[in-house]
BAMARVEX-845916 format. One record per atom (N, C-alpha, C): x, y, z. Coordinates in nm, 4 decimals. Layout:
BEGIN
+----------+----------+----------+
!     east !    north !       up !
+----------+----------+----------+
!        X !        Y !        Z !
...
+----------+----------+----------+
//
This chain:
BEGIN
+----------+----------+----------+
!     east !    north !       up !
+----------+----------+----------+
!  -6.9967 !  13.9476 !  -5.0927 !
!  -7.1000 !  14.0449 !  -5.1192 !
!  -7.2269 !  14.0003 !  -5.0484 !
!  -7.2841 !  14.0826 !  -4.9684 !
!  -7.4127 !  14.0532 !  -4.9064 !
!  -7.5213 !  14.0870 !  -5.0071 !
!  -7.6086 !  13.9938 !  -5.0343 !
!  -7.7071 !  14.0132 !  -5.1394 !
!  -7.8439 !  14.0548 !  -5.0886 !
!  -7.8568 !  14.0773 !  -4.9598 !
!  -7.9864 !  14.1204 !  -4.9086 !
!  -7.9698 !  14.2482 !  -4.8288 !
!  -8.0712 !  14.3345 !  -4.8321 !
!  -8.0658 !  14.4535 !  -4.7469 !
!  -8.0859 !  14.4133 !  -4.6015 !
!  -8.0515 !  14.5007 !  -4.5126 !
!  -8.0684 !  14.4733 !  -4.3694 !
!  -8.2123 !  14.5018 !  -4.3288 !
!  -8.3023 !  14.4132 !  -4.3655 !
!  -8.4437 !  14.4296 !  -4.3361 !
!  -8.4936 !  14.3131 !  -4.2513 !
!  -8.5749 !  14.3418 !  -4.1493 !
!  -8.6307 !  14.2342 !  -4.0681 !
!  -8.7106 !  14.1373 !  -4.1553 !
!  -8.7061 !  14.0092 !  -4.1193 !
!  -8.7817 !  13.9099 !  -4.1938 !
!  -8.7130 !  13.8593 !  -4.3178 !
!  -8.5927 !  13.9007 !  -4.3410 !
!  -8.5162 !  13.8588 !  -4.4583 !
!  -8.4043 !  13.7662 !  -4.4145 !
!  -8.3447 !  13.7010 !  -4.5121 !
!  -8.2256 !  13.6193 !  -4.4902 !
!  -8.1120 !  13.6833 !  -4.5671 !
!  -7.9979 !  13.6981 !  -4.5036 !
!  -7.8799 !  13.7514 !  -4.5713 !
!  -7.8087 !  13.6362 !  -4.6402 !
!  -7.7871 !  13.6485 !  -4.7699 !
!  -7.7126 !  13.5492 !  -4.8453 !
!  -7.5726 !  13.6039 !  -4.8668 !
!  -7.4740 !  13.5364 !  -4.8105 !
!  -7.3353 !  13.5790 !  -4.8221 !
!  -7.2682 !  13.4861 !  -4.9227 !
!  -7.2181 !  13.5434 !  -5.0318 !
!  -7.1584 !  13.4621 !  -5.1377 !
!  -7.0444 !  13.5380 !  -5.2038 !
!  -6.9440 !  13.4641 !  -5.2472 !
!  -6.8333 !  13.5185 !  -5.3256 !
!  -6.7552 !  13.6284 !  -5.2547 !
!  -6.7380 !  13.6157 !  -5.1243 !
!  -6.6513 !  13.7082 !  -5.0533 !
!  -6.5432 !  13.6280 !  -4.9834 !
!  -6.4384 !  13.6939 !  -4.9471 !
!  -6.3298 !  13.6253 !  -4.8795 !
!  -6.3614 !  13.6116 !  -4.7316 !
!  -6.4206 !  13.5007 !  -4.6961 !
!  -6.4544 !  13.4775 !  -4.5565 !
!  -6.3347 !  13.4274 !  -4.4770 !
!  -6.2211 !  13.4122 !  -4.5435 !
!  -6.1010 !  13.3715 !  -4.4701 !
!  -6.0340 !  13.4915 !  -4.4044 !
!  -6.0718 !  13.6118 !  -4.4458 !
!  -6.0158 !  13.7338 !  -4.3880 !
!  -6.1124 !  13.7899 !  -4.2846 !
!  -6.0569 !  13.8650 !  -4.1900 !
!  -6.1403 !  13.9225 !  -4.0830 !
!  -6.2513 !  14.0098 !  -4.1397 !
!  -6.2219 !  14.0932 !  -4.2389 !
!  -6.3247 !  14.1831 !  -4.2926 !
!  -6.4357 !  14.1063 !  -4.3631 !
!  -6.4071 !  13.9858 !  -4.4105 !
!  -6.5102 !  13.9024 !  -4.4700 !
!  -6.6091 !  13.8499 !  -4.3682 !
!  -6.5685 !  13.8434 !  -4.2429 !
!  -6.6545 !  13.7971 !  -4.1339 !
!  -6.7550 !  13.9043 !  -4.0923 !
!  -6.7244 !  14.0301 !  -4.1175 !
!  -6.8090 !  14.1400 !  -4.0693 !
!  -6.9539 !  14.1324 !  -4.1167 !
!  -6.9828 !  14.1063 !  -4.2465 !
!  -7.1241 !  14.0988 !  -4.2858 !
!  -7.1992 !  13.9882 !  -4.2122 !
!  -7.1336 !  13.8764 !  -4.1876 !
!  -7.1974 !  13.7670 !  -4.1148 !
!  -7.2307 !  13.8122 !  -3.9727 !
!  -7.1332 !  13.8642 !  -3.9022 !
!  -7.1528 !  13.9087 !  -3.7638 !
!  -7.2567 !  14.0198 !  -3.7538 !
!  -7.2535 !  14.1140 !  -3.8479 !
!  -7.3484 !  14.2260 !  -3.8456 !
!  -7.4923 !  14.1771 !  -3.8597 !
!  -7.5166 !  14.0889 !  -3.9543 !
!  -7.6518 !  14.0379 !  -3.9747 !
!  -7.6978 !  13.9543 !  -3.8549 !
!  -7.6116 !  13.8656 !  -3.8064 !
!  -7.6462 !  13.7830 !  -3.6911 !
!  -7.6774 !  13.8721 !  -3.5712 !
!  -7.5981 !  13.9774 !  -3.5512 !
!  -7.6201 !  14.0708 !  -3.4408 !
!  -7.7543 !  14.1406 !  -3.4478 !
!  -7.8081 !  14.1559 !  -3.5682 !
!  -7.9388 !  14.2187 !  -3.5873 !
!  -8.0524 !  14.1169 !  -3.5874 !
!  -8.0176 !  13.9899 !  -3.5648 !
!  -8.1200 !  13.8860 !  -3.5617 !
!  -8.1633 !  13.8384 !  -3.6993 !
!  -8.0835 !  13.8679 !  -3.8011 !
!  -8.1160 !  13.8278 !  -3.9379 !
!  -8.0416 !  13.6977 !  -3.9689 !
!  -8.1137 !  13.5924 !  -4.0063 !
!  -8.0474 !  13.4670 !  -4.0406 !
!  -7.9504 !  13.4857 !  -4.1570 !
!  -7.8437 !  13.4091 !  -4.1552 !
!  -7.7398 !  13.4188 !  -4.2584 !
!  -7.7198 !  13.2834 !  -4.3243 !
!  -7.7218 !  13.2841 !  -4.4579 !
!  -7.6877 !  13.1655 !  -4.5367 !
!  -7.5576 !  13.1956 !  -4.6104 !
!  -7.4613 !  13.1040 !  -4.6020 !
!  -7.3328 !  13.1209 !  -4.6692 !
!  -7.3185 !  13.0155 !  -4.7776 !
!  -7.2857 !  13.0608 !  -4.8988 !
!  -7.2479 !  12.9695 !  -5.0065 !
!  -7.0999 !  12.9903 !  -5.0301 !
!  -7.0227 !  12.8837 !  -5.0146 !
!  -6.8781 !  12.8919 !  -5.0313 !
!  -6.8263 !  12.7528 !  -5.0667 !
!  -6.7261 !  12.7477 !  -5.1485 !
!  -6.6659 !  12.6185 !  -5.1775 !
!  -6.5562 !  12.5957 !  -5.0740 !
!  -6.5818 !  12.5052 !  -4.9807 !
!  -6.4900 !  12.4804 !  -4.8710 !
!  -6.5337 !  12.5544 !  -4.7470 !
!  -6.4611 !  12.5330 !  -4.6371 !
!  -6.4981 !  12.5990 !  -4.5116 !
!  -6.4789 !  12.7503 !  -4.5195 !
!  -6.5637 !  12.8214 !  -4.4460 !
!  -6.5565 !  12.9674 !  -4.4420 !
!  -6.5503 !  13.0127 !  -4.2970 !
!  -6.4927 !  13.1274 !  -4.2739 !
!  -6.4762 !  13.1798 !  -4.1390 !
!  -6.6095 !  13.1990 !  -4.0655 !
!  -6.7152 !  13.2293 !  -4.1386 !
!  -6.8444 !  13.2560 !  -4.0761 !
!  -6.9325 !  13.1346 !  -4.0560 !
!  -6.8844 !  13.0163 !  -4.0916 !
!  -6.9667 !  12.8957 !  -4.0837 !
!  -7.0263 !  12.8721 !  -3.9449 !
!  -6.9503 !  12.8944 !  -3.8413 !
!  -6.9979 !  12.8674 !  -3.7051 !
!  -7.1159 !  12.9567 !  -3.6668 !
!  -7.1205 !  13.0768 !  -3.7177 !
!  -7.2290 !  13.1700 !  -3.6858 !
!  -7.3485 !  13.1565 !  -3.7788 !
!  -7.3266 !  13.1045 !  -3.8987 !
!  -7.4305 !  13.1016 !  -4.0015 !
!  -7.5471 !  13.0119 !  -3.9627 !
!  -7.6640 !  13.0496 !  -4.0085 !
!  -7.7842 !  12.9704 !  -3.9895 !
!  -7.7825 !  12.8501 !  -4.0833 !
!  -7.7281 !  12.8696 !  -4.2026 !
!  -7.7226 !  12.7667 !  -4.3050 !
!  -7.5938 !  12.7838 !  -4.3837 !
!  -7.5259 !  12.6738 !  -4.4148 !
!  -7.4079 !  12.6800 !  -4.5017 !
!  -7.4261 !  12.5814 !  -4.6157 !
!  -7.3727 !  12.6166 !  -4.7304 !
!  -7.3751 !  12.5302 !  -4.8471 !
!  -7.2349 !  12.5273 !  -4.9051 !
!  -7.1747 !  12.4105 !  -4.9076 !
!  -7.0418 !  12.3913 !  -4.9640 !
!  -7.0604 !  12.3503 !  -5.1091 !
!  -7.0499 !  12.4480 !  -5.1988 !
!  -7.0750 !  12.4226 !  -5.3399 !
!  -7.0123 !  12.5323 !  -5.4251 !
!  -6.9851 !  12.5024 !  -5.5521 !
!  -6.9395 !  12.6078 !  -5.6427 !
!  -7.0484 !  12.7154 !  -5.6544 !
!  -7.0078 !  12.8394 !  -5.6519 !
!  -7.1013 !  12.9514 !  -5.6454 !
!  -7.1950 !  12.9600 !  -5.7659 !
!  -7.1416 !  12.9509 !  -5.8860 !
!  -7.2248 !  12.9660 !  -6.0066 !
!  -7.3407 !  12.8686 !  -6.0117 !
!  -7.3152 !  12.7383 !  -6.0045 !
!  -7.4259 !  12.6427 !  -6.0076 !
!  -7.5217 !  12.6574 !  -5.8888 !
!  -7.4697 !  12.6905 !  -5.7725 !
!  -7.5555 !  12.7064 !  -5.6548 !
!  -7.6521 !  12.8235 !  -5.6721 !
!  -7.6019 !  12.9353 !  -5.7213 !
!  -7.6891 !  13.0520 !  -5.7409 !
!  -7.7890 !  13.0283 !  -5.8539 !
!  -7.7471 !  12.9583 !  -5.9580 !
!  -7.8386 !  12.9251 !  -6.0672 !
!  -7.9526 !  12.8383 !  -6.0160 !
!  -7.9203 !  12.7365 !  -5.9365 !
!  -8.0234 !  12.6502 !  -5.8797 !
!  -8.1169 !  12.7275 !  -5.7864 !
!  -8.0593 !  12.8144 !  -5.7052 !
!  -8.1401 !  12.8962 !  -5.6133 !
!  -8.2343 !  12.9879 !  -5.6911 !
!  -8.1824 !  13.0540 !  -5.7930 !
!  -8.2645 !  13.1452 !  -5.8725 !
!  -8.3806 !  13.0726 !  -5.9381 !
!  -8.3581 !  12.9484 !  -5.9782 !
!  -8.4638 !  12.8696 !  -6.0395 !
!  -8.5754 !  12.8301 !  -5.9445 !
!  -8.5496 !  12.8406 !  -5.8140 !
!  -8.6499 !  12.8039 !  -5.7140 !
!  -8.7234 !  12.9238 !  -5.6552 !
!  -8.6794 !  13.0440 !  -5.6896 !
!  -8.7426 !  13.1636 !  -5.6358 !
!  -8.8735 !  13.1925 !  -5.7108 !
!  -8.9751 !  13.2392 !  -5.6394 !
!  -9.1012 !  13.2720 !  -5.7075 !
!  -9.0840 !  13.3967 !  -5.7945 !
!  -9.1615 !  13.4034 !  -5.9012 !
!  -9.1603 !  13.5229 !  -5.9861 !
!  -9.2229 !  13.6374 !  -5.9088 !
!  -9.1686 !  13.7559 !  -5.9299 !
!  -9.2252 !  13.8737 !  -5.8624 !
!  -9.2889 !  13.9628 !  -5.9631 !
+----------+----------+----------+
//
């Protein structure tokens, strides 16, 4: 699931999708093609790792909880 809209100046966070399948690679390629940095959170290697701006090899739940705790209040 891509968690960010396709907006300039944003980072696309790709998490909890099957990046081992070709269709899982599409959100990564689409964002990179638009010049939007991509961060992937996945436990283990993912198909989009080579294209991603940032990768995090971690369990999804704890990683997202930690990330949410660092985001500024809006």
